[in-house]
N, C-alpha and C positions, 0 to 999 in steps of 0.2 A: 618067884613071887617077891620081887624086891622093888625098892624105889627106883633104882637104876633101870630096871626093866620097864617100869611104867614110863619113865622119861624117854627111853629108847623107842617105845611104841608110839608115843606122841610125836617124836622126831621123825619116825618113819612115815607117819601120816602126811607130814609136809614133804619129805624128800621123795616120796613115791608119786607126788603130784596130786594126791587126793584132796588136799586142802585147796589148791588152786582150782581144781575142777568143781568142788563144792561151792566155792565163792563165786565162780562163773555163773553157776545156776542161781544162786541167791541174788546176785546183781541184776539178773535178767528180769526179775519181778519189779515192775514200775510202781513201787509202793510209796507214792507221793502223798503223804497225809495232808500236805498244804494245798493239794489239788482237790477241789470239792466235787469233781465229776464222779459219776457212778462207776466209771471204768477204774479210777484210782481206788475207790472203796472196795471194788470187787478184787483187785489185785492184792490189797492188804489182807482181805479174808483168805484169799488163795495161798498167800505166803504161809499163813499159819496152818491151813488145812493140808497143804500139799508138801511144802518145803520143810516145815519144822515138826509138825505133829507126828508123822510116821517115824521120823528119826528118834524122837523121844520115846515113842512106844516100843521101839526095838531095844531100848535101854531098860525097859520095865517101868517106864513112867506112865502112870494113868493120868490122862489130861482131858481138859474140857476147853473148848473155845467159847468164850462168853461175849454176847453182844454188849457193846458199850452202853451204859445207862444214859450217856449224853449223846443225843442224835448227831452231834457234830464230830464225834470221835469214832475211831476204828475199833475193831474187836480186840480182845485180849485172850491169851492162852494162860491157863494156870494148870500146873501138873504136880504130881508127887510120886516119888519112889520111896516106899516105906520099908525099912529093913528090920528095925527093932525099936521097941519102946525104951530100951536102955541107952540108945545112942542119941547123940546130939543131932539137931536138924539144921541144915544149911539151906538158906534161900539164895537162889541166883536169879539174875534178871538180864534182859536185853530188850532192845526195840528194833523191830524190822522195818519201821517206816523211815522215810527219808524226806529231806527238803525237796523242793522242785528240781527237776532234772536240769533245767537251763540248757536245753539241747543246743541252742544256737550260739552259746558262749564258750563251748569247749574248743580247744585248739585243734587244728587239722590233725586227723589221724586218731582222735579220741571221740568217744561217745558215752553218754552216761549209763546206758543200760547194757553195755558190752564190756566185759573185763578185758583189758588190753595190757599186755606186759611190755615194759620197757626197762631193761636192766633190773634194778632192785625194786622197781615200782610196779604196782598193780593198780591200774586206773579204773574207776567206775563209781557211779553214785551209790553211796552207802558202804563203800569198801571200808572207810575209816569209821563211819558213824551210821550204823553200829553193827553191820552184818558180819564183818570179819571178827569183831570182838566177841559176839555171843557164840559164833560157830567154833571159835577157838576154845571157849570154855566148855562147850558141849563135847568137842572132840577130846579134850583133856579128861573129862569125866568118863568118856568111853574108854580111854586108855587105862585109867585106873580100874574100871570095872572089868575089862578084859584081862588085866594082869592079876588082880587079886581075886576075881570071881564075885566080888561085892565092893561097894564103895567104902563101907565101914562107918557110914553115917546116913541119916535120912536126908533125902533131897526134895526140895520144893523149888518150883521154877515159875517165873512170870515172863512172858514175852508180850509186849504191848505194841500197838500200831498207831499211837498218837503222841509220841514223845515230842516230835517236832512241831506240834501245835499246843505245847504246854501240858502234855500228859492229861488231856481232857478225859474225865471219867475214872482215872486211876485211883484217886482217893476214895471215890464212892465204892469201887470194886473192892478195895482193900478193907473198907469198913464193913461191907456186906459179907465178904468171904474171909474175914479175919481168922477164923478157926482153921481154915485150910491153908493159910499163908504164914501163920506165926512160926517163927524159927528162933534159933539161938544167935544167929549171925547172918548178915547179908554179905556174900562175897560175889561181886559182880564186876563188870568192866565197861568203861566208857571213858571218853576223853583221851588226852595225849600224855605220853611220857614227857618229862622235862628234856631228856636227851635220848635219841633213838637207841643207843647201845647200853643204857642203864635202866633197869626196871624202876617203876614209880608206884607208890601207893598213896592214896588220899582217903580221908575219913569223913568227908562232907563236901559241901559246895557253897559257893556264894549264891545268894538269892538275887532276884531281878524283878524290877518293876518297870514297866514300859508305859509311857503316856505321851500325849501330844500337848504342845503349847500352841494356842491359837489366838491370833490377834485379828479382830474385825473392826475396821474403822469407818467404813462407809460403803454404800451400795455401788457396785460396778467399779470400773477403772476409768480414770479421768486424765485428760491430757496433762503431761508433766510440765509443759510450758505455761498453759493457762492456769493450772491449779498448783504448780509447785510452790511451796512456801505457804500455801493456804490449807492444804489437806494434810492431815497426819499421815506419815508413811508407816504402814504396819510392819514392814520388814525392818525398819530402823528401830521401832519400839521392841520388836521381838529380839533383835540382836542385842539391845541393851539389857533386856530381861535375862537372856541367856548368859550374858557377861556378868550378871550379878550372882549367878549360881556358883561359879568358880572364879579364881583369879586367872591371870594370863598364862600361868603354867599348869592350870587344871586342878589347883588345890580347892577342895570343896569349902564353900562359905555358908552353907545351910547348917546351923549348929547341930540339929538333930541327926544329920547325915554323917556326922563324924563319930565313929564307933569308939567304945571304951574297952574293947575286948582284945586289944593287942598286948597281951600279957607277956611276962618274961618267959613263960613256958613256950608260948607261940613263937616269940622272937628267937628262942633257942632252936626250935624246930626248923625255922626258916633260914637260919644263919648259913651262909656260904652256898645256898642253892644256886645252880647255874642258870638263872633265868635270862641272862643277857647273851648266852652262848648258843650256838647251834643254828638250825634253820629258821627262816622267817625274817621279817624286816628287822633292821637295827633298832635297838631300844633307844629312845630319846632320853639322855641323862638329865635334861632340864625340864622334864615333864612329870607331873604328879607331886605327891606330898614330899616337900623338900627334906624333911627330917627323917624320912624313911629310906631303907634300902629298896632296890627294885623288887626283891622277893617280898618284902613287907607290903609294898604298894599293891601288888597284884594278888597276894594270897591273904594278907592280913588287914586290908583296908578297903574302903568303898571307892568306886570310881563312877563318874558321871560322863555320859557320852551323848552327843547329838548324832542320831542314826541317819536322819534325813532332814532336809530343810527346803522349803519351796515358797515362792511368791510369784504371782503372775504366771506366765507361760515361758519357762526357761528355754524351751526349744524354738520359740518364736517370739522373742521379746518385742514389745512395742513401746512407744513413747507415752507411757501412761503410768499413773500411780495406782497400783492395785489396791483393792479394798480389803485384802486379807493377806496373812502370812502364817505359815504353819511349820512347826518343827516336831519331829518324832524323837523322843529322848528316852534314855534308859539309865537307871541307877542299878549298878551291881553292888550288892552289899553283903557284909559278913555278919556273923553272929554278933549281937550287941547293938544291932539296929532294929528298931521296932517296925516291922513291915506295915502294920496298920497305920503308922504315923508318917510314912514316906511322903504321900501326897498332901496330907494336911500340913505337914511341916513346910513343904514347898509353898503352899498357899499362904501361910503366915509370912514366910520370907518375902515372897513377891509383893504382898500387900504392904509390908514394912518398908519396901524400897520403892513404893509408888506405882507398882504395876498391877493395880486392882483390876484393870480391864483385860489382863492376859488370862485367858481361860485355860484350865487344866482338864484334859479329857483322858481319863484313865482307860487303857485298853480293856475291852471286855474279856479277852482271853487271859486267864490267870497265868502266873509264872510260879516259880518254885521259891520257897523260903530258904533262908540260910541255915546250914547245919554244920556241926563240927564235932568230932570225937577226939578226946585226948590221945595224942600219939603214944602215951604210956598205958593205954587201956590194954588189958591182957590179950584180947583178940588181935589188936593192932600189932603188938609185939610178937605174937605167935606167927602171924602171917609174914611179918617182916623177916623173922628168923628163917622161915621156910624159904623165902625168896633168896635170902643171902646164901643159903646152902646151895641152891641151884645156880646162882649167878657168880659164886665165888666171893661174895661180900659186897658187891656194888648194889646200891639201892638209894633212891631218893624218897623221902617221906614228907608228905604235905598234910598239915592239919585239915585243909580243905582245897578243893579244886577252885581255880579262878573263875571258871565258867559256872553254869547252872545245870542241874539235872534233878529229877524228882526224888531226891534223897529224903526230903521231909515226909513223904508218905511212909517210908520205912521206919524213920525214927519216931515220928509223932503218932502214927496210927498203929503200926505193928510193934513199936517200942523195942527196937533191937539195935545193937551196934552195927555199924556199916563200914565195910572195907572194900574199896574200889581199886582194881589193878588194871590200869589202862594199857591198851595194846596199840595205840596209834602214836603219832609224834606231832610236834607243833607245826611243822611245815606241810601237813597233809592236805591243805586246801579244803578242810571240812566246811560244808555249807556253801562252797564256791565251785565254779567250774574247775575241772581237772582234779577232782578229789581222788586220793590214792592212799594206799598203805605201802609199807616197806616189807618186802618178803623176809628180810633179815629179822625185823622186829616180830613178825608173825611166827617165824620158826622158834625164836627165843621165847615168845609168849606161850607157845604150846608147852614147852618144857617147864616154864615157871608155874603155869596153872596145874599141870599134872603133878608137879612137886607139892603144891599147896594142897590139892585134894587128896593126894596120897598121905601127906602128913596129918591132915585132919582125920582121915579114916584110921590112921595108925594109933593116934592118941585117944580118939573116941571120947568117951564119957569124962575123961579127965579135963577136957577143955571147959571154959566157963559156960554155964547155962544161964538162961534168963531167970 
């Protein structure tokens, strides 16, 4: 009954092929929360009822699958394994839903709903985001339980099926079932490591607000010869409006979008992080805030992006001046940015630059607010030290993830510190065709998580309580 034995048990789960077999089963569920069809909704419910619930029950977790209070969202599973009133309580989380499968866009030999192995890679929709990540954590809990005979802490768990549509309904469920979800800490997994061979932890995430900019100048499209120079071109107006938001290297020019939270402590945490190394596209050195390092730009600052832009009919252009142009835009923002003022601040900025006719249409689907926990928080330091013991010292620590996830529901509603230990890597093609995980990362992650859960159960009540 030792830490080494628990790590060995978790490693055996991978080496004997059980992890890959389990992931094959999970990937086969077509849990596309972005697909409004009844078939997709049924698959999301079946994932919890058939794939996850019975496995948790075998661990002594009492669980309930709850209908989403928002009819647009999928069901949620909440569960608990209670060992002692004297022990701390750990909450863990995952999401079983995925983005659209994009079946026709995967390269030859791959398919989104079939796990396919190629060397160190396991391909399939949801492999990286988030099916492998929560099954790794569940398996690590199983390894500790089988080794020790108990966890040594109380466990609460949430698996949702709407994360890819903004975690619709999650906040309402947290508010309604707060007594069943309150814990001393969240330890969960999502997102990528900075480098595949070095574990990462982060304690929050950037927020995101998505909106459309729309310019409408006249009814219909009119001949570009007869009317060119007489009718305002909405695409040109929109282009200039967009150009007023940042300068030519992407530096934000909306004053309220420039955060004040890049403190010396945050800068110290971000120093020397290898964000320009490893897989993925080459980082552009001349893009983003000039005075900041690459790590500060992506983890400590805000970024504006145009996600899509259209005018007329791009696939069949005609010699006519369109009456409209639209761009879908997004601001990713850190703590220190007022989310309620993101769109109003843009409205003031556009008006001040003469773009009163540019409409701002905020997307109905909400997104997540920015969160951040001090890397010196006792829980962050404890988890970090546990990982270092398992990994031999290697670890990357981020104050927050560059992407977004529903961390605000845990911090703002459940009022708990949050520690995320990601099990993917930046080149995983998350949300894109050919999504995959690395077997080497998954094997290492099983050991890392078994070590964390073992150590939490060993120290028990000595760890910080809410």
